[in-house]
Backbone as a chain_set.jsonl record, in Angstrom:
{"seq": "MFDIKSLDRIIKETLEAIERGKVQLYDIAENSIWEIARVKEELAGVNKSVAETIHQVDETVIEEKKARLKLVEVSKDFHRYTEKDIKAAYDNAYMLQVELVKLREREKLLRHKRDHLEISLRRLQNTAQKAEKLVSQMGVVFNYLGGGLKDLNLKINELQKTQEMALGIIRAQEEERKRVAREIHDGPAQSMANIVMRAEFCLKL", "coords": {"N": [[14.664, 19.925, -30.192], [13.372, 19.825, -27.501], [10.762, 17.754, -26.646], [7.959, 19.402, -25.755], [5.547, 18.189, -25.414], [5.359, 15.741, -25.533], [6.863, 15.428, -22.858], [4.741, 16.773, -21.055], [2.633, 14.71, -21.809], [3.881, 12.417, -20.375], [4.638, 13.128, -17.543], [1.953, 13.426, -16.966], [1.183, 10.752, -17.423], [2.77, 9.567, -15.237], [1.917, 10.617, -13.115], [-0.766, 9.917, -12.639], [-0.002, 6.933, -12.547], [0.831, 7.246, -10.129], [-1.093, 7.924, -7.904], [-3.556, 5.595, -9.238], [-1.63, 3.668, -7.373], [-2.165, 4.74, -4.903], [-4.377, 4.719, -4.371], [-5.172, 1.894, -4.642], [-3.884, 1.146, -2.293], [-5.138, 1.973, -0.674], [-7.59, 0.93, -0.599], [-6.282, -1.289, 0.23], [-5.815, -1.251, 3.216], [-8.345, -0.184, 4.093], [-9.777, -2.852, 3.449], [-8.403, -4.132, 5.072], [-8.621, -3.389, 7.979], [-11.961, -3.394, 7.99], [-11.37, -6.747, 8.011], [-10.197, -6.508, 10.261], [-11.45, -5.796, 12.143], [-13.814, -7.652, 12.146], [-12.51, -10.13, 12.459], [-11.498, -9.591, 15.54], [-14.202, -9.497, 16.477], [-14.681, -12.403, 16.03], [-13.101, -13.128, 17.799], [-13.355, -12.222, 19.644], [-15.805, -13.748, 20.983], [-14.496, -16.295, 20.809], [-13.034, -16.449, 22.765], [-14.539, -16.161, 24.737], [-16.108, -18.303, 24.509], [-13.789, -20.129, 24.885], [-13.491, -19.817, 28.069], [-16.152, -20.62, 28.986], [-16.24, -23.038, 28.509], [-13.827, -23.977, 29.643], [-15.234, -23.653, 31.835], [-17.173, -25.148, 32.308], [-15.105, -28.012, 32.144], [-13.856, -27.741, 33.917], [-16.136, -28.063, 36.455], [-17.479, -30.215, 35.991], [-14.885, -32.247, 36.189], [-14.631, -31.62, 38.648], [-17.501, -32.785, 39.534], [-17.004, -35.998, 38.011], [-14.85, -36.55, 39.83], [-16.721, -36.652, 42.462], [-18.9, -38.961, 41.146], [-16.635, -40.951, 40.298], [-16.096, -41.666, 43.085], [-18.235, -42.278, 44.569], [-18.764, -44.873, 42.809], [-16.708, -46.016, 43.738], [-17.65, -46.84, 46.462], [-20.157, -47.85, 46.12], [-19.143, -50.173, 45.05], [-18.215, -51.664, 47.035], [-20.044, -51.609, 49.206], [-22.068, -53.921, 48.907], [-24.202, -54.765, 50.191], [-25.973, -52.748, 50.911], [-26.1, -51.446, 48.2], [-28.061, -52.015, 45.988], [-27.85, -53.862, 42.635], [-28.481, -52.596, 40.802], [-28.246, -50.196, 41.67], [-25.869, -50.041, 41.88], [-24.954, -50.596, 38.749], [-26.359, -47.232, 37.969], [-24.485, -46.242, 39.433], [-21.874, -46.492, 38.27], [-22.008, -46.394, 35.107], [-22.813, -43.526, 35.087], [-20.506, -42.544, 36.135], [-19.14, -43.128, 34.389], [-20.206, -42.076, 31.657], [-19.822, -38.786, 32.953], [-16.816, -39.482, 32.402], [-16.824, -39.402, 29.676], [-17.865, -37.336, 28.647], [-16.032, -35.552, 30.106], [-14.174, -35.945, 28.462], [-14.566, -35.226, 26.086], [-15.14, -32.305, 26.571], [-12.768, -31.094, 27.169], [-10.896, -31.706, 24.952], [-12.762, -30.599, 23.637], [-12.015, -27.576, 24.632], [-9.347, -27.312, 23.905], [-9.386, -27.533, 20.683], [-10.648, -24.988, 20.561], [-8.804, -23.158, 21.841], [-6.74, -23.463, 20.626], [-8.039, -22.637, 17.927], [-8.332, -19.906, 19.49], [-5.339, -19.02, 19.295], [-4.928, -19.028, 16.958], [-6.504, -17.284, 15.338], [-5.26, -14.839, 17.002], [-3.084, -14.222, 15.913], [-3.475, -13.507, 13.502], [-4.699, -11.518, 13.291], [-2.692, -10.107, 14.493], [-0.934, -10.089, 12.185], [-3.103, -8.687, 10.663], [-3.227, -6.357, 11.44], [-0.854, -5.345, 11.151], [-0.3, -5.358, 8.17], [-2.133, -3.241, 7.906], [-0.951, -0.754, 9.265], [1.018, -0.752, 7.709], [-0.003, -0.491, 4.93], [-1.318, 2.007, 5.919], [0.45, 4.18, 6.556], [2.134, 3.555, 4.025], [0.027, 5.013, 1.977], [-0.048, 7.635, 3.261], [2.784, 8.502, 2.623], [2.88, 7.95, -0.025], [1.0, 9.977, -0.382], [2.651, 12.16, -0.538], [4.777, 12.162, -1.604], [3.229, 12.267, -4.382], [2.439, 14.734, -4.022], [4.472, 16.04, -4.003], [6.489, 15.336, -6.033], [4.497, 15.664, -8.085], [4.276, 18.659, -7.964], [6.768, 19.208, -8.227], [7.422, 18.157, -10.887], [5.648, 19.66, -12.617], [7.019, 22.497, -11.829], [9.279, 21.328, -13.342], [8.075, 21.114, -15.996], [7.267, 23.79, -16.393], [10.089, 25.618, -16.385], [11.183, 24.048, -18.583], [9.807, 25.175, -20.522], [9.822, 27.738, -20.038], [12.784, 27.366, -20.956], [12.59, 27.019, -23.533], [11.488, 29.284, -24.963], [13.141, 31.074, -24.301], [15.557, 29.547, -25.787], [14.318, 29.831, -28.376], [14.169, 32.735, -28.579], [16.462, 33.543, -28.772], [17.298, 32.116, -30.945], [15.83, 33.651, -32.447], [17.295, 36.085, -32.732], [19.593, 35.549, -33.202], [18.801, 34.628, -36.334], [17.971, 37.34, -37.515], [20.329, 38.962, -37.15], [21.693, 37.979, -39.022], [20.138, 38.391, -40.658], [20.429, 41.172, -40.896], [22.615, 41.381, -41.389], [23.65, 39.999, -43.916], [22.295, 41.956, -45.373], [23.204, 44.334, -45.1], [25.539, 43.818, -46.495], [24.753, 43.095, -49.187], [23.543, 46.01, -49.558], [26.311, 47.572, -49.579], [27.475, 46.25, -51.324], [26.134, 47.261, -53.571], [25.994, 49.78, -52.784], [27.961, 51.345, -51.922], [30.359, 50.036, -52.273], [30.292, 49.298, -55.137], [30.466, 52.416, -56.157], [33.232, 52.522, -55.328], [34.541, 51.195, -56.912], [34.507, 52.024, -59.209], [35.391, 54.369, -59.029], [38.236, 53.936, -58.443], [38.278, 53.353, -61.283], [38.682, 54.905, -62.86], [40.53, 56.726, -61.534], [42.227, 54.753, -62.065], [42.058, 55.509, -64.951], [42.518, 58.34, -65.322], [45.501, 58.11, -64.178], [46.986, 56.794, -66.656], [46.083, 58.719, -68.653]], "CA": [[14.535, 20.923, -29.56], [12.642, 19.116, -26.662], [9.524, 18.032, -27.467], [6.931, 19.768, -24.718], [3.981, 17.544, -25.837], [6.225, 14.56, -25.255], [7.382, 15.536, -21.137], [3.34, 17.034, -20.293], [2.08, 13.1, -21.26], [4.972, 11.421, -19.719], [4.182, 14.24, -16.367], [0.216, 13.017, -16.926], [1.09, 8.981, -17.217], [3.586, 9.318, -14.055], [1.062, 11.337, -11.489], [-1.901, 9.118, -12.773], [-0.109, 5.893, -12.005], [1.019, 6.752, -8.628], [-2.704, 8.178, -7.811], [-3.563, 4.417, -8.897], [-1.227, 2.861, -6.215], [-2.304, 5.234, -3.526], [-6.16, 4.427, -4.458], [-4.938, 0.084, -4.734], [-3.337, 1.131, -0.922], [-6.462, 2.711, 0.639], [-8.383, 0.184, -0.842], [-5.958, -2.602, 1.236], [-6.005, -0.332, 4.416], [-9.669, 0.03, 4.426], [-10.208, -4.149, 3.67], [-7.48, -5.091, 6.339], [-9.515, -2.551, 9.097], [-12.827, -4.259, 8.161], [-10.999, -7.904, 8.354], [-9.239, -6.455, 12.14], [-12.861, -5.493, 12.837], [-14.943, -9.145, 11.828], [-11.473, -11.296, 13.428], [-11.684, -9.336, 16.739], [-15.895, -9.821, 17.255], [-14.517, -14.204, 16.446], [-11.675, -13.76, 18.621], [-14.006, -12.379, 21.294], [-16.96, -15.029, 20.958], [-14.3, -17.811, 20.947], [-12.422, -15.918, 24.01], [-15.774, -16.422, 25.587], [-16.609, -19.888, 24.306], [-13.197, -20.734, 25.747], [-14.104, -19.244, 29.253], [-17.657, -21.536, 29.339], [-15.973, -24.716, 28.331], [-13.102, -24.398, 31.046], [-15.663, -23.58, 33.664], [-17.658, -26.559, 32.861], [-14.367, -29.018, 32.64], [-13.764, -27.718, 35.981], [-17.016, -28.476, 37.103], [-17.189, -31.692, 35.101], [-14.178, -32.623, 36.863], [-15.873, -32.091, 40.629], [-18.556, -34.104, 39.441], [-16.399, -37.469, 37.566], [-14.507, -37.228, 41.182], [-17.361, -37.42, 42.886], [-19.077, -40.493, 40.565], [-15.786, -42.425, 40.964], [-16.185, -42.326, 44.956], [-19.322, -42.947, 44.651], [-19.15, -45.535, 42.275], [-16.094, -46.865, 45.035], [-18.712, -46.545, 47.392], [-20.922, -48.962, 46.487], [-18.867, -51.404, 44.832], [-17.28, -52.081, 48.15], [-20.843, -52.42, 49.862], [-23.073, -54.8, 48.089], [-25.445, -55.322, 50.794], [-26.381, -51.475, 51.2], [-26.468, -50.374, 47.438], [-28.443, -52.951, 45.09], [-27.667, -54.031, 41.341], [-29.522, -51.434, 40.244], [-27.974, -48.407, 42.357], [-23.922, -50.135, 41.247], [-24.765, -49.967, 37.463], [-26.293, -46.159, 37.794], [-23.352, -45.316, 39.675], [-21.592, -46.972, 36.912], [-23.092, -45.309, 34.2], [-22.72, -42.139, 35.427], [-19.049, -42.449, 36.536], [-18.956, -43.091, 32.393], [-20.68, -40.376, 31.436], [-19.331, -37.913, 33.11], [-15.475, -39.396, 31.893], [-16.383, -39.17, 28.599], [-18.279, -35.677, 29.048], [-14.819, -34.748, 29.988], [-12.486, -36.159, 27.523], [-15.674, -34.207, 25.21], [-15.053, -31.249, 27.232], [-11.592, -31.339, 27.214], [-11.307, -31.605, 23.689], [-13.354, -29.121, 22.754], [-11.663, -26.363, 25.049], [-8.064, -27.751, 23.247], [-9.561, -26.346, 19.837], [-11.08, -24.1, 21.216], [-7.646, -22.808, 22.13], [-6.151, -23.486, 18.734], [-8.788, -21.118, 16.723], [-8.357, -18.252, 19.532], [-4.258, -18.872, 19.018], [-5.154, -19.126, 15.516], [-6.951, -15.677, 15.03], [-4.69, -13.712, 17.847], [-1.805, -14.573, 15.139], [-4.086, -13.41, 12.034], [-5.366, -10.159, 14.299], [-1.208, -9.082, 14.839], [-0.742, -9.254, 10.672], [-3.954, -7.906, 9.342], [-3.303, -5.009, 12.291], [0.418, -4.796, 10.872], [-0.964, -4.928, 6.94], [-2.683, -2.171, 7.853], [-0.309, 0.023, 9.789], [2.098, -0.185, 6.615], [-0.757, 0.427, 3.849], [-1.764, 3.395, 5.566], [2.017, 4.502, 6.175], [2.259, 3.96, 2.92], [-0.51, 5.689, 1.382], [0.425, 8.627, 3.593], [4.024, 8.397, 2.27], [2.382, 8.146, -1.0], [0.012, 11.13, -0.902], [3.538, 13.109, -0.23], [5.425, 11.936, -2.942], [2.406, 12.39, -5.287], [2.416, 16.427, -3.943], [5.702, 16.365, -4.617], [6.302, 14.863, -7.779], [3.279, 16.89, -8.481], [4.888, 20.116, -8.147], [8.971, 19.463, -8.96], [6.762, 17.884, -12.449], [4.898, 20.532, -13.153], [7.957, 23.412, -12.289], [9.799, 21.356, -14.405], [7.984, 21.743, -16.981], [7.842, 25.5, -16.799], [11.24, 25.184, -16.677], [11.565, 23.31, -19.894], [9.079, 26.075, -21.163], [11.296, 29.016, -20.864], [14.234, 27.655, -21.859], [12.665, 26.547, -24.66], [11.482, 30.24, -25.017], [14.54, 31.699, -24.674], [16.174, 29.314, -26.815], [13.746, 30.591, -29.635], [13.909, 33.844, -28.496], [18.443, 33.293, -29.006], [17.415, 31.727, -32.215], [15.701, 34.741, -33.414], [17.938, 37.331, -32.849], [20.524, 35.142, -34.306], [18.64, 34.847, -37.657], [17.817, 38.948, -37.715], [21.108, 39.42, -37.298], [22.194, 37.211, -40.434], [19.32, 38.628, -42.423], [20.71, 42.184, -41.019], [24.342, 41.078, -42.216], [23.08, 39.917, -45.243], [21.198, 43.538, -45.945], [24.234, 45.478, -45.221], [26.76, 43.115, -47.332], [24.275, 43.954, -50.093], [23.669, 47.206, -49.589], [27.667, 47.863, -49.67], [27.814, 45.709, -52.517], [25.686, 47.604, -54.437], [26.196, 50.828, -53.017], [29.443, 52.073, -51.537], [31.448, 49.244, -53.457], [30.204, 49.735, -56.703], [30.643, 53.871, -56.414], [34.645, 52.559, -55.164], [35.29, 50.574, -58.135], [33.941, 53.172, -60.394], [36.343, 55.954, -58.765], [39.432, 53.548, -58.683], [38.382, 52.649, -62.364], [38.358, 56.369, -62.878], [41.747, 56.873, -61.158], [43.287, 54.462, -63.252], [42.198, 55.542, -66.519], [43.363, 59.585, -65.495], [46.607, 57.84, -64.925], [46.973, 56.526, -67.99], [46.33, 59.788, -69.414]], "C": [[13.219, 20.036, -28.844], [11.14, 19.653, -26.749], [8.834, 18.565, -25.818], [5.735, 18.656, -24.401], [4.492, 16.132, -24.639], [5.67, 14.215, -23.11], [5.747, 15.641, -20.859], [2.473, 14.986, -20.161], [3.21, 12.187, -20.756], [4.661, 12.583, -17.816], [3.085, 12.923, -15.796], [0.251, 11.699, -16.422], [1.592, 8.742, -15.708], [2.707, 9.587, -13.094], [-0.576, 10.043, -11.859], [-1.477, 7.716, -12.049], [0.324, 6.199, -10.308], [-0.375, 7.732, -7.712], [-3.365, 6.722, -7.625], [-3.163, 3.506, -7.683], [-1.508, 3.642, -5.606], [-3.99, 4.667, -3.838], [-5.787, 2.502, -3.937], [-4.435, 0.525, -2.649], [-4.266, 1.22, 0.15], [-7.104, 1.306, 0.543], [-8.12, -1.188, -0.108], [-6.018, -2.572, 2.282], [-7.262, -0.58, 4.926], [-9.879, -2.071, 4.315], [-9.465, -4.349, 4.866], [-8.411, -4.315, 7.801], [-10.577, -3.53, 9.216], [-12.631, -5.547, 8.079], [-10.675, -7.8, 9.879], [-11.036, -6.775, 12.595], [-13.782, -6.937, 12.991], [-13.569, -10.018, 12.614], [-11.162, -10.906, 15.239], [-13.149, -9.64, 17.079], [-15.556, -11.243, 16.984], [-13.61, -14.415, 17.434], [-12.697, -13.09, 19.919], [-15.243, -13.453, 21.527], [-15.961, -16.37, 21.014], [-13.586, -17.537, 22.178], [-14.048, -16.252, 25.166], [-16.134, -17.853, 25.296], [-14.779, -20.924, 25.005], [-13.184, -20.828, 27.126], [-15.35, -20.204, 29.807], [-16.705, -22.88, 29.144], [-15.237, -24.978, 29.684], [-13.749, -24.812, 32.593], [-16.753, -25.117, 33.941], [-16.799, -27.815, 32.5], [-14.518, -28.654, 33.947], [-15.135, -28.28, 36.783], [-17.233, -29.706, 36.864], [-16.042, -32.475, 35.937], [-14.65, -33.056, 38.252], [-16.523, -33.199, 40.388], [-18.011, -35.428, 39.214], [-16.022, -38.0, 38.516], [-15.606, -37.806, 42.279], [-18.055, -38.995, 42.58], [-18.283, -41.32, 41.209], [-16.1, -42.645, 42.757], [-17.555, -42.849, 45.12], [-19.416, -44.236, 44.187], [-18.109, -47.216, 43.555], [-17.086, -47.924, 46.042], [-19.626, -47.977, 46.954], [-20.599, -50.153, 45.49], [-18.058, -52.092, 46.128], [-18.784, -52.794, 48.926], [-22.162, -52.405, 49.146], [-24.055, -55.274, 48.896], [-26.357, -54.117, 51.447], [-26.79, -51.588, 50.257], [-27.206, -52.28, 46.815], [-27.517, -53.028, 43.545], [-27.325, -52.845, 40.436], [-28.53, -50.143, 40.288], [-26.407, -48.854, 41.658], [-23.815, -49.687, 39.719], [-25.159, -48.732, 37.32], [-24.896, -45.722, 38.286], [-21.992, -45.407, 38.592], [-21.359, -46.487, 35.584], [-23.149, -43.738, 34.287], [-21.728, -41.649, 35.584], [-18.612, -42.154, 34.751], [-18.98, -42.289, 31.552], [-19.89, -39.762, 31.717], [-17.667, -37.832, 32.523], [-15.671, -39.142, 30.273], [-16.408, -37.853, 28.163], [-16.801, -35.24, 28.953], [-14.091, -34.5, 28.932], [-13.289, -35.325, 26.323], [-14.704, -32.638, 25.594], [-13.084, -30.317, 27.03], [-10.831, -31.094, 25.47], [-11.683, -30.951, 23.061], [-12.622, -27.896, 23.278], [-9.815, -26.11, 24.233], [-8.028, -27.003, 21.779], [-9.968, -25.21, 19.729], [-9.75, -22.39, 21.143], [-6.709, -22.425, 21.218], [-6.749, -22.511, 17.84], [-8.52, -19.716, 17.882], [-6.627, -18.615, 19.412], [-4.145, -18.876, 17.786], [-5.435, -17.003, 14.838], [-6.172, -14.601, 15.994], [-3.444, -13.236, 16.356], [-2.253, -13.681, 13.647], [-4.305, -11.878, 12.443], [-3.967, -9.287, 13.544], [-0.982, -8.82, 13.123], [-1.205, -8.887, 9.905], [-3.046, -6.347, 10.37], [-1.653, -4.514, 11.9], [0.199, -4.769, 9.625], [-1.437, -3.922, 7.507], [-2.071, -0.891, 8.272], [0.374, 0.455, 8.677], [1.047, 0.171, 5.445], [-0.909, 1.606, 3.992], [-0.548, 4.108, 5.484], [2.277, 4.547, 4.775], [1.417, 4.666, 1.953], [-0.416, 6.818, 1.837], [1.887, 9.119, 2.842], [3.414, 9.092, 0.253], [1.901, 9.505, -2.028], [1.873, 12.243, -1.159], [4.106, 13.182, -1.483], [4.528, 12.469, -4.206], [2.148, 13.957, -5.29], [3.425, 16.635, -4.536], [6.181, 16.73, -5.76], [5.616, 15.763, -9.119], [3.442, 18.234, -8.802], [6.122, 20.586, -8.85], [8.37, 19.253, -10.616], [7.075, 19.106, -13.203], [5.765, 22.062, -13.204], [9.29, 22.929, -12.929], [9.839, 21.434, -15.74], [7.83, 23.204, -17.377], [8.808, 25.943, -17.004], [11.749, 25.303, -18.122], [11.012, 24.263, -20.715], [9.442, 27.356, -21.755], [12.415, 29.351, -20.989], [14.203, 27.355, -23.295], [12.07, 28.105, -25.662], [12.583, 31.509, -25.145], [15.163, 31.112, -25.661], [15.772, 30.033, -28.082], [13.981, 31.824, -29.886], [15.824, 34.43, -29.381], [18.118, 33.376, -30.444], [17.418, 33.27, -33.382], [15.972, 35.947, -33.276], [18.932, 36.879, -33.73], [19.872, 35.222, -35.88], [18.213, 36.575, -38.158], [18.864, 39.003, -37.266], [22.498, 38.921, -38.103], [21.535, 37.954, -40.866], [20.149, 40.101, -42.213], [22.386, 42.605, -42.031], [24.557, 40.804, -43.742], [22.734, 41.379, -45.96], [21.957, 44.159, -45.961], [25.059, 45.16, -46.335], [25.922, 43.902, -48.501], [24.005, 44.984, -50.3], [25.356, 47.76, -49.851], [27.705, 47.839, -50.595], [27.613, 46.493, -53.918], [25.297, 49.156, -54.184], [27.289, 51.874, -53.049], [30.757, 51.557, -52.59], [31.642, 49.839, -54.306], [30.546, 51.517, -56.919], [32.683, 53.504, -56.222], [35.018, 52.127, -56.279], [34.733, 51.725, -59.253], [35.054, 54.451, -60.346], [37.566, 55.602, -58.911], [39.666, 53.262, -60.378], [38.837, 54.09, -63.467], [40.075, 57.14, -62.875], [42.924, 56.634, -62.233], [43.551, 54.773, -64.884], [43.24, 56.987, -66.546], [45.295, 59.317, -65.666], [47.306, 57.229, -65.902], [47.143, 57.616, -69.193], [47.383, 60.594, -69.786]], "O": [[12.255, 19.648, -29.503], [10.546, 20.728, -26.836], [9.288, 18.047, -24.799], [5.2, 18.416, -23.319], [4.14, 15.77, -23.516], [4.898, 13.509, -22.461], [5.284, 14.593, -20.408], [2.043, 14.322, -19.218], [3.048, 10.986, -20.971], [4.441, 11.711, -16.975], [3.148, 12.049, -14.931], [-0.327, 11.332, -15.399], [1.026, 7.919, -14.988], [2.661, 8.803, -12.146], [-1.189, 9.524, -10.927], [-2.202, 7.243, -11.173], [0.103, 5.376, -9.42], [-0.011, 8.113, -6.6], [-3.729, 6.348, -6.51], [-3.952, 2.78, -7.079], [-0.415, 3.571, -5.043], [-4.482, 4.084, -2.872], [-6.23, 2.048, -2.882], [-5.013, -0.21, -1.849], [-4.286, 0.806, 1.309], [-7.139, 0.583, 1.539], [-8.981, -2.021, 0.178], [-6.264, -3.646, 2.832], [-7.41, -1.11, 6.028], [-10.172, -2.551, 5.41], [-10.124, -4.833, 5.786], [-8.792, -5.137, 8.634], [-10.539, -4.394, 10.091], [-13.744, -6.073, 8.037], [-10.824, -8.746, 10.652], [-11.57, -7.719, 13.178], [-14.39, -7.151, 14.04], [-13.986, -10.647, 13.587], [-10.716, -11.729, 16.039], [-13.258, -10.131, 18.203], [-16.203, -11.853, 17.836], [-13.302, -15.509, 17.907], [-12.665, -13.572, 21.051], [-15.325, -13.865, 22.684], [-16.493, -17.457, 21.237], [-13.463, -18.571, 22.835], [-14.085, -16.548, 26.36], [-16.514, -18.481, 26.284], [-14.748, -22.077, 25.434], [-12.862, -21.934, 27.56], [-15.437, -20.469, 31.006], [-16.732, -23.692, 30.068], [-15.603, -25.741, 30.578], [-13.454, -25.459, 33.598], [-17.027, -25.8, 34.928], [-17.47, -28.846, 32.469], [-15.172, -29.172, 34.852], [-14.955, -28.97, 37.787], [-17.123, -30.403, 37.872], [-16.473, -33.529, 36.406], [-14.922, -34.13, 38.788], [-16.291, -34.323, 40.831], [-18.364, -36.247, 40.063], [-16.234, -39.187, 38.765], [-15.559, -38.904, 42.834], [-17.925, -39.966, 43.326], [-18.543, -42.096, 42.127], [-16.27, -43.692, 43.382], [-17.834, -43.825, 45.816], [-20.073, -44.989, 44.905], [-18.385, -48.358, 43.922], [-17.18, -49.136, 46.239], [-19.598, -49.012, 47.618], [-21.453, -50.962, 45.126], [-17.32, -53.064, 45.963], [-18.874, -53.988, 49.211], [-22.975, -51.522, 48.872], [-24.804, -56.151, 48.466], [-27.244, -54.326, 52.275], [-27.982, -51.881, 50.353], [-26.835, -53.384, 47.215], [-26.564, -52.265, 43.391], [-26.408, -52.404, 39.742], [-28.161, -49.382, 39.393], [-25.829, -48.025, 40.956], [-23.037, -48.826, 39.308], [-24.497, -48.322, 36.366], [-24.22, -44.93, 37.629], [-21.295, -44.452, 38.249], [-20.215, -46.232, 35.208], [-23.575, -42.978, 33.417], [-21.597, -40.451, 35.333], [-17.992, -41.255, 34.184], [-18.097, -41.828, 30.828], [-18.904, -39.823, 30.983], [-17.138, -36.761, 32.225], [-14.715, -38.705, 29.633], [-15.525, -37.246, 27.558], [-16.353, -34.673, 27.956], [-13.553, -33.48, 28.501], [-12.538, -34.72, 25.559], [-13.812, -32.123, 24.92], [-12.653, -29.184, 26.814], [-10.272, -30.036, 25.182], [-11.209, -30.578, 21.988], [-12.516, -27.014, 22.425], [-9.252, -25.027, 24.079], [-7.166, -26.177, 21.478], [-9.654, -24.443, 18.819], [-9.815, -21.25, 20.684], [-6.073, -21.381, 21.073], [-6.125, -21.717, 17.137], [-8.486, -18.587, 17.393], [-6.604, -17.409, 19.662], [-2.989, -18.683, 17.409], [-4.832, -16.088, 14.276], [-6.459, -13.426, 15.766], [-3.142, -12.096, 16.005], [-1.403, -13.285, 12.849], [-3.936, -11.064, 11.597], [-3.93, -8.422, 12.669], [-0.868, -7.675, 12.687], [-0.759, -8.621, 8.789], [-2.366, -5.498, 9.793], [-1.245, -3.427, 12.308], [0.603, -3.629, 9.394], [-0.347, -3.4, 7.742], [-2.532, 0.125, 7.752], [0.491, 1.655, 8.43], [1.275, 1.27, 4.941], [-0.822, 2.429, 3.081], [-0.335, 4.702, 4.427], [2.656, 5.621, 4.307], [2.039, 5.012, 0.949], [-0.686, 7.602, 0.927], [1.92, 10.306, 2.515], [3.545, 10.159, -0.348], [2.065, 9.915, -3.177], [1.941, 13.005, -2.123], [3.956, 14.094, -2.297], [5.141, 13.115, -5.056], [1.723, 14.503, -6.309], [3.462, 17.339, -5.545], [6.312, 17.804, -6.347], [5.892, 16.207, -10.233], [2.882, 18.848, -9.71], [6.465, 21.54, -9.549], [8.751, 20.019, -11.501], [7.986, 19.505, -13.927], [5.547, 22.835, -14.137], [10.246, 23.685, -13.101], [10.772, 21.651, -16.514], [8.186, 23.701, -18.445], [8.797, 26.823, -17.865], [12.412, 26.178, -18.679], [11.613, 24.381, -21.784], [9.467, 27.887, -22.865], [13.039, 30.406, -21.09], [15.138, 27.358, -24.096], [12.187, 28.092, -26.887], [12.697, 32.493, -25.876], [15.475, 31.857, -26.59], [16.555, 30.694, -28.764], [14.052, 32.249, -31.04], [16.135, 35.311, -30.183], [18.456, 34.326, -31.151], [18.116, 33.745, -34.278], [15.206, 36.865, -33.568], [19.231, 37.462, -34.772], [20.505, 35.932, -36.662], [18.226, 36.802, -39.368], [18.486, 39.282, -36.129], [23.689, 39.209, -37.988], [22.122, 38.577, -41.751], [20.661, 40.464, -43.272], [22.895, 43.446, -42.772], [25.394, 41.27, -44.515], [23.031, 41.643, -47.125], [21.857, 44.961, -46.889], [25.344, 46.046, -47.141], [26.209, 45.059, -48.809], [24.165, 45.249, -51.492], [25.301, 48.7, -50.644], [27.905, 48.862, -51.25], [28.327, 46.513, -54.92], [24.568, 49.789, -54.948], [27.498, 52.831, -53.795], [31.607, 52.134, -53.27], [32.542, 50.637, -54.57], [30.922, 51.801, -58.056], [33.438, 54.178, -56.923], [35.975, 52.725, -56.771], [35.15, 51.526, -60.394], [35.428, 55.208, -61.242], [38.325, 56.441, -59.396], [40.777, 53.014, -60.845], [39.226, 54.048, -64.634], [40.636, 57.797, -63.751], [43.786, 57.277, -62.831], [44.467, 54.545, -65.675], [44.254, 57.097, -67.236], [46.1, 59.781, -66.474], [48.527, 57.267, -65.75], [47.861, 57.589, -70.193], [47.197, 61.539, -70.552]]}, "num_chains": 1, "name": "protein.A"}
């Protein structure tokens, strides 16, 4: 006979495992959404910094060109400009060149960071979408299995009751057969045997 208690335990453990998986997926989806918001905020800041740096680079390129032209101008006309003017022009041109290199390097790093953040954002969005889809699917599976397993349990209960009823009927029929056999043996069978014996006795007489 099937053990209903074992089936109940199996059903309960199965549904609990599904529920735990659903909760874990929900946590993953929630964490992904939170991380998406953080990365979006950071990406917005980096994009702003990239735009500002590009603007600074453009301005510095213009200033650096002017400084080089000024340096060429003062270098050609020694009579008009003093040594101090030439040194100031040279220092200004050099300073702007160094600043331009720094800004371009900063722009390069910021662009790299922006690209990395965009890749991370896409991955997080995919993870969140998959997790949300799996949570929804797990809910459907949980409801389907929950109902299906409970129906299975009810059907097995019904089958078990039907089996017990059939066994009860068979036992009752067996008991009735034994009772009738005893009654025949103790009643009509004894009388028949007695009649046969008396008939044989009469024939002998």
